[in-house]
C-alpha positions in Angstrom: -2.3 150.7 104.7 1.2 150.9 105.9 2.4 148.5 103.1 0.7 150.8 100.5 2.5 153.9 101.9 5.8 152.0 101.9 5.3 151.0 98.2 4.5 154.6 97.3 7.6 155.9 99.1 9.9 153.2 97.5 8.4 153.8 94.1 8.9 157.5 94.4 12.4 157.0 95.5 13.1 154.7 92.6 11.7 157.2 90.1 13.8 160.0 91.6 16.9 157.8 91.5 16.3 156.9 87.8 15.8 160.6 86.9 18.9 161.6 88.9 20.9 158.8 87.2 19.7 159.1 83.6 18.5 162.7 83.5 21.8 164.3 82.6 22.4 161.7 79.9 19.0 162.3 78.4 19.6 166.1 78.5 22.9 165.6 76.6 21.2 163.3 74.1 18.5 165.9 73.3 20.9 168.8 73.1 23.2 166.9 70.8 20.5 167.3 68.1 20.6 171.1 68.1 20.5 173.0 64.8 23.7 174.5 63.3 23.1 177.7 65.3 22.3 175.9 68.5 24.0 176.4 71.8 24.8 174.5 74.9 21.5 175.1 76.7 17.8 175.1 76.2 15.7 176.2 74.3 16.9 174.3 71.3 17.5 176.2 68.1 16.3 173.8 65.5 16.8 170.1 65.1 19.5 168.5 63.0 22.5 166.0 62.8 24.9 168.9 62.2 27.0 168.3 65.3 27.3 164.6 64.7 28.8 165.3 61.3 31.0 168.1 62.7 32.3 165.6 65.3 34.1 163.6 62.6 35.5 166.6 60.9 38.9 168.1 61.8 38.5 170.0 65.1 40.4 173.1 66.1 41.3 171.3 69.3 41.2 167.7 70.2 41.6 164.4 68.3 38.3 162.5 68.8 39.1 159.7 66.3 42.6 159.0 67.7 41.4 159.1 71.3 38.5 156.8 70.5 40.7 154.2 68.7 43.2 154.3 71.6 40.5 153.8 74.2 39.0 150.9 72.3 42.4 149.2 71.8 43.3 149.8 75.4 40.0 148.5 76.6 40.4 145.4 74.5 43.9 144.7 75.9 42.7 145.2 79.4 39.6 143.0 78.8 41.6 140.1 77.4 44.3 140.3 80.1 41.7 140.5 82.9 39.8 137.5 81.6 42.8 135.3 81.2 44.4 136.2 84.5 41.2 136.0 86.4 40.3 132.6 85.1 43.8 131.3 85.7 43.7 132.7 89.2 40.3 131.1 89.9 41.7 127.8 88.8 44.9 128.2 90.7 43.4 129.3 94.0 41.2 126.2 94.2 44.1 124.6 96.1 46.0 126.3 98.9 49.6 127.0 98.3 52.5 128.8 100.0 51.9 132.6 99.9 48.3 132.3 98.5 46.9 134.5 101.3 49.5 137.3 100.8 49.1 137.1 97.0 45.3 137.5 97.3 45.7 140.4 99.7 48.1 142.2 97.3 45.7 141.6 94.4 42.7 143.2 96.0 44.6 145.9 97.9 44.6 148.2 94.9 40.8 148.6 95.3 41.2 150.6 98.5 44.1 152.8 97.2 42.9 156.1 95.7 43.0 155.9 91.9 45.0 159.1 91.5 47.7 157.8 93.9 48.0 154.6 91.7 48.4 156.8 88.6 50.9 159.1 90.4 53.0 156.2 91.7 53.2 154.4 88.3 53.9 157.7 86.5 56.8 158.4 89.0 58.1 154.9 88.6 58.3 155.2 84.8 60.0 158.6 85.2 62.6 157.3 87.7 63.3 154.3 85.4 63.7 156.7 82.4 60.8 155.2 80.5 58.2 157.1 78.6 54.6 156.8 79.8 52.1 155.7 77.2 48.6 154.4 77.0 49.8 150.9 75.9 52.3 150.4 78.7 52.0 152.5 81.9 48.3 153.2 81.5 47.7 149.6 80.6 49.3 148.5 83.9 47.5 151.2 85.9 44.1 150.1 84.6 44.8 146.4 85.4 45.2 147.4 89.1 41.5 148.4 88.8 40.0 145.6 86.7 41.9 142.5 87.9 40.7 142.5 91.5 37.1 142.6 90.3 37.7 139.7 87.9 39.6 137.7 90.5 36.8 138.2 93.1 34.2 137.1 90.6 36.1 134.0 89.6 36.6 133.1 93.3 32.9 133.3 93.9 32.2 131.1 90.8 34.7 128.4 91.7 33.6 128.4 95.3 30.2 127.0 94.1 31.7 124.9 91.3 31.0 121.1 91.6 34.4 119.5 90.9 32.7 116.1 90.5 31.9 117.1 86.9 35.5 117.7 86.2 36.5 114.5 87.9 34.0 112.5 85.8 35.6 113.9 82.6 39.0 112.8 83.9 37.7 109.4 84.7 36.5 109.1 81.0 40.1 109.7 79.9 40.0 113.5 79.3 43.2 115.4 79.8 43.4 118.4 82.1 43.0 120.8 79.1 40.1 118.8 77.6 38.2 118.8 80.9 38.7 122.5 81.2 37.7 123.2 77.6 34.7 120.9 77.4 33.4 120.9 81.0 34.7 123.8 83.1 34.7 126.6 80.5 31.1 126.1 79.2 29.8 126.2 82.8 31.7 129.4 83.8 31.3 131.0 80.3 28.5 133.5 81.5 30.8 134.7 84.3 33.7 135.0 81.9 31.6 137.2 79.6 30.7 139.2 82.7 34.3 139.7 83.6 35.1 140.7 80.0 32.3 143.3 80.2 33.6 144.6 83.5 37.2 144.8 82.1 36.1 146.6 78.9 33.8 149.1 80.5 36.0 149.9 83.5 38.9 150.6 81.2 36.9 152.4 78.5 35.8 155.2 81.0 38.7 155.2 83.4 40.0 158.7 84.0 42.0 158.9 87.3 44.3 156.0 86.8 45.0 157.1 83.2 45.5 160.8 83.9 49.3 160.6 84.8 50.1 157.4 82.9 48.8 157.9 79.4 51.7 160.1 78.2 51.2 162.5 75.3 48.3 160.6 73.6 45.0 161.0 75.3 42.4 158.3 75.8 38.8 159.2 75.2 38.0 160.2 78.9 41.1 162.5 78.9 40.1 163.9 75.5 36.6 164.7 76.7 37.9 166.4 79.8 40.2 168.5 77.7 37.4 169.3 75.3 35.2 170.7 78.1 37.7 173.5 78.6 38.0 174.4 74.9 34.8 173.5 73.0 31.7 175.5 73.6 29.4 174.0 71.0 27.0 171.0 71.0 29.7 168.9 69.3 30.7 167.9 72.9 27.1 166.6 73.5 27.3 164.7 70.2 30.5 163.1 71.5 28.7 162.1 74.7 25.8 160.6 72.8 28.1 158.6 70.5 30.2 157.2 73.4 27.0 156.4 75.4 25.5 154.5 72.5 28.8 152.6 72.1 28.7 151.6 75.8 25.2 150.4 75.5 26.1 148.4 72.4 28.9 146.6 74.2 26.5 145.8 77.1 23.9 144.5 74.6 26.5 142.3 72.9 27.5 140.9 76.2 23.9 140.1 77.2 23.3 138.6 73.8 26.3 136.4 74.3 25.1 135.2 77.7 21.6 134.5 76.3 23.2 132.5 73.4 25.3 130.4 75.7 22.2 129.7 77.9 20.2 128.7 74.8 22.9 126.4 73.6 23.2 124.7 77.0 19.5 124.2 77.2 19.4 122.8 73.7 22.5 120.6 74.0 20.7 117.5 75.5 18.3 117.4 72.6 21.1 117.8 70.1 
């Protein structure tokens, strides 16, 4: 009896959590299909794709196309850098070296520093040095202080369980260090690498606070959306939210498909 009540309570809590988490997104999704005379609230005034078409037209305020392209390029840069540095750090920290503890502490310390302070500090540094802040320089560095610690921690966890005898067996067979990494280590850690890439891309794509004071005069998409909320009073804003949400789910789907493909290839490799 007690177990049944507990399951009902936990099930109810889970349903409420899902509604709380996805309810606003579903509301935006529905309202983005308002008719041409629709507003920002229910009831809906017709159903159409008018606001999606309007989204890609010239707006009185904002630059959705430019902001989206900048966010995608910045997210790609952050993703690649996070993957490369995290994997290199995971390999390098397998052996203790002088200063490794201090370097690790400095790497993860940025996680506990408020994001807005990181943005403010980097923005002030660029000002003092006489450099112009921009999305591809100062904002890029600011976002790495957020994505790199996650990537490094994931790689540390992966290599902590890694059986180095596989690598040593490859070296015994005459493989070079690069060959053993490429043909033995990388295929094993590939799912985790894809996970780090997904982390880096998504954390950069929707980052607001660390980009606020470092992006310069060209907005990224989160900054553009924030600016649009104070100027645009039509469902075009909801259409933008729907498009960006679908893009995020597409990236996640591609990452999951990549992991599934790697798993299938690993399972099928002995038969090949």
